C-alpha positions as CSV (number, residue, x, y, z in Angstrom):
1,M,74.0,13.6,-34.4
2,K,76.3,14.0,-37.4
3,K,74.1,11.6,-39.5
4,T,71.0,13.8,-38.8
5,T,72.9,16.9,-39.7
6,C,74.0,15.3,-43.0
7,I,70.5,14.2,-43.8
8,M,69.1,17.6,-43.1
9,T,71.8,19.3,-45.2
10,V,71.0,17.0,-48.2
11,L,67.3,17.6,-47.7
12,I,67.7,21.4,-47.7
13,I,69.9,21.2,-50.8
14,A,67.4,19.0,-52.6
15,I,64.6,21.5,-51.8
16,I,66.6,24.4,-53.1
17,I,67.6,22.6,-56.3
18,N,63.9,21.5,-56.8
19,G,62.8,25.1,-56.3
20,C,65.2,26.4,-58.9
21,A,64.3,23.7,-61.4
22,T,60.6,24.4,-61.1
23,S,60.7,28.1,-61.5
24,P,59.0,29.2,-64.7
25,R,61.4,30.1,-67.6
26,V,60.5,31.8,-70.9
27,K,61.2,29.4,-73.7
28,E,62.9,30.6,-76.9
29,R,60.6,31.3,-79.8
30,V,60.1,28.1,-81.8
31,D,58.1,29.4,-84.7
32,A,58.1,32.9,-86.3
33,D,54.3,32.8,-86.5
34,T,53.7,32.7,-82.7
35,A,52.7,35.3,-80.0
36,F,53.6,35.9,-76.4
37,I,50.8,36.7,-73.9
38,Y,51.2,38.0,-70.4
39,G,49.3,39.6,-67.6
40,S,48.7,39.7,-63.9
41,L,46.0,38.2,-61.7
42,N,45.7,38.9,-58.0
43,L,43.8,36.4,-55.9
44,D,44.4,38.2,-52.6
45,G,40.6,38.8,-52.4
46,L,40.2,35.1,-52.2
47,Y,42.8,34.8,-49.5
48,T,45.0,32.6,-51.7
49,D,47.9,32.7,-54.2
50,L,47.8,32.1,-58.0
51,K,49.3,28.7,-58.9
52,W,48.0,27.9,-62.4
53,V,46.1,29.5,-65.3
54,T,44.6,27.8,-68.4
55,I,44.1,29.4,-71.8
56,E,41.4,27.8,-74.0
57,Q,41.6,27.9,-77.8
58,Y,38.3,28.3,-79.6
59,E,39.4,28.9,-83.2
60,P,40.6,27.0,-85.1
61,P,39.1,23.9,-83.4
62,T,41.8,21.6,-82.0
63,E,41.9,18.3,-80.3
64,H,43.8,19.8,-77.3
65,P,42.3,23.3,-76.7
66,Y,43.8,23.9,-73.2
67,L,47.2,25.5,-72.7
68,Y,48.8,26.2,-69.4
69,A,50.4,29.5,-68.7
70,S,53.5,29.8,-66.6
71,V,52.9,31.5,-63.3
72,K,55.4,33.6,-61.3
73,G,53.7,35.2,-58.2
74,K,50.7,37.1,-59.6
75,I,52.2,37.2,-63.2
76,F,51.2,34.7,-65.9
77,F,52.6,34.2,-69.4
78,N,52.7,31.8,-72.3
79,Q,54.9,32.0,-75.3
80,N,54.8,30.4,-78.7
81,I,51.0,30.6,-79.0
82,K,49.8,30.0,-82.6
83,K,47.2,32.1,-84.5
84,G,43.7,31.7,-83.3
85,E,41.0,32.9,-80.8
86,Y,41.6,32.2,-77.1
87,C,40.1,33.1,-73.7
88,L,41.5,32.7,-70.2
89,G,39.8,29.5,-69.0
90,E,40.3,28.7,-65.3
91,V,42.7,29.7,-62.6
92,G,43.8,27.6,-59.6
93,D,45.2,28.4,-56.2
94,V,47.3,26.6,-53.7
95,E,44.4,24.4,-52.6
96,N,43.7,23.6,-56.2
97,D,40.4,25.4,-56.0
98,V,39.2,26.2,-59.5
99,H,37.9,29.6,-60.3
100,N,36.2,29.8,-63.7
101,I,36.7,33.0,-65.7
102,S,33.7,34.0,-67.8
103,N,34.2,33.9,-71.6
104,D,33.6,37.6,-71.9
105,F,36.8,38.3,-69.9
106,G,40.3,37.8,-71.1
107,C,39.5,36.8,-74.7
108,F,42.0,37.7,-77.4
109,E,42.7,36.9,-81.0
110,I,46.2,36.3,-82.5
111,K,46.4,37.3,-86.1
112,K,50.1,37.9,-86.3
113,P,53.2,37.3,-84.1
114,K,53.4,39.9,-81.3
115,L,53.3,40.6,-77.6
116,I,49.8,40.7,-76.1
117,Y,49.3,42.3,-72.7
118,M,46.2,40.8,-71.1
119,G,46.0,43.4,-68.4
120,S,46.3,43.3,-64.6
121,Y,43.2,42.0,-62.7
122,M,42.1,41.0,-59.3
123,I,39.3,38.6,-58.2
124,V,37.3,39.7,-55.2
125,R,34.7,37.8,-53.3
126,Y,31.8,39.6,-51.7
127,K,30.1,38.7,-48.4
128,N,27.3,37.0,-50.4
129,G,29.9,34.7,-52.0
130,K,29.8,36.3,-55.4
131,K,33.1,36.7,-57.2
132,E,34.0,39.6,-59.5
133,I,37.0,40.3,-61.7
134,L,38.2,43.9,-61.5
135,N,41.1,45.9,-63.0
136,D,44.1,46.0,-60.7
137,Y,45.5,49.4,-61.3
138,S,48.3,48.9,-58.8
139,V,50.1,46.6,-61.2
140,T,51.3,48.1,-64.5
141,E,52.5,46.5,-67.7
142,T,56.0,47.7,-66.8
143,D,55.7,45.7,-63.5
144,V,54.6,42.6,-65.4
145,I,57.3,42.7,-68.0
146,T,60.0,43.4,-65.4
147,G,58.9,40.3,-63.5
148,I,58.9,38.2,-66.7
149,L,62.4,39.4,-67.6
150,D,63.7,37.9,-64.4
151,C,63.0,34.4,-65.8
152,T,64.0,35.1,-69.4
153,D,67.5,34.4,-70.8
154,T,69.2,37.4,-72.2
155,G,69.7,37.5,-75.9
156,T,66.6,35.3,-76.8
157,F,64.0,36.6,-79.2
158,W,61.3,37.1,-76.5
159,Y,63.7,38.8,-74.1
160,N,64.6,41.4,-76.8
161,E,60.9,41.9,-77.7
162,L,60.0,42.4,-74.0
163,V,62.9,44.9,-73.6
164,K,61.7,46.8,-76.7
165,R,58.2,46.9,-75.3
166,L,59.5,48.1,-71.9
167,E,61.5,50.8,-73.5
168,K,58.5,51.9,-75.6
169,L,56.3,52.0,-72.5
170,N,58.7,54.2,-70.6
171,D,62.3,54.8,-71.5
172,I,63.0,56.2,-68.1
173,E,61.5,53.2,-66.4
174,A,63.6,50.9,-68.5
175,R,66.8,52.7,-67.4
176,K,65.6,52.5,-63.8
177,V,65.5,48.7,-63.8
178,N,68.9,48.6,-65.5
179,I,68.3,45.8,-68.0
180,P,71.2,44.7,-70.1
181,R,70.3,44.4,-73.8
182,V,72.0,41.9,-76.0
183,E,72.1,42.6,-79.7
């Protein structure tokens, strides 16, 4: 009985540690010429959860055009993206179903280093099987930034940029979430 309890305890600790180790973290800025993109994508209309997002680089041409965004719940983000033209490529769910996103949605160009809010969207499926991407007005940019700050180390470049953006969006909202700012 004690051996089983010990094994279960070790197993639970391993699961907890693995969960903490695989949580997305915002990395420090590695190049002064890079941007940080973020947004929200709700797959509830497909009865599933968002697990991965790809971003495809179109310009300039590259040997490795696909980047993976970090995902936290419905929030996705990628930091340290170089100048160029990009579109959201595909999103995947818990069953690894792939949902292509058309090229006329989620495209952006990075000309200078900055934060780029992609927006908050939802994918819905109609009875005829057709899927559509709609704006999700229930999730604000403030909500997305607040979620990202939870996995960003204080004092880093991106942390301070996100806090500045949050304060700019709504100073009252920034005080409400009580975010410490490190200078």
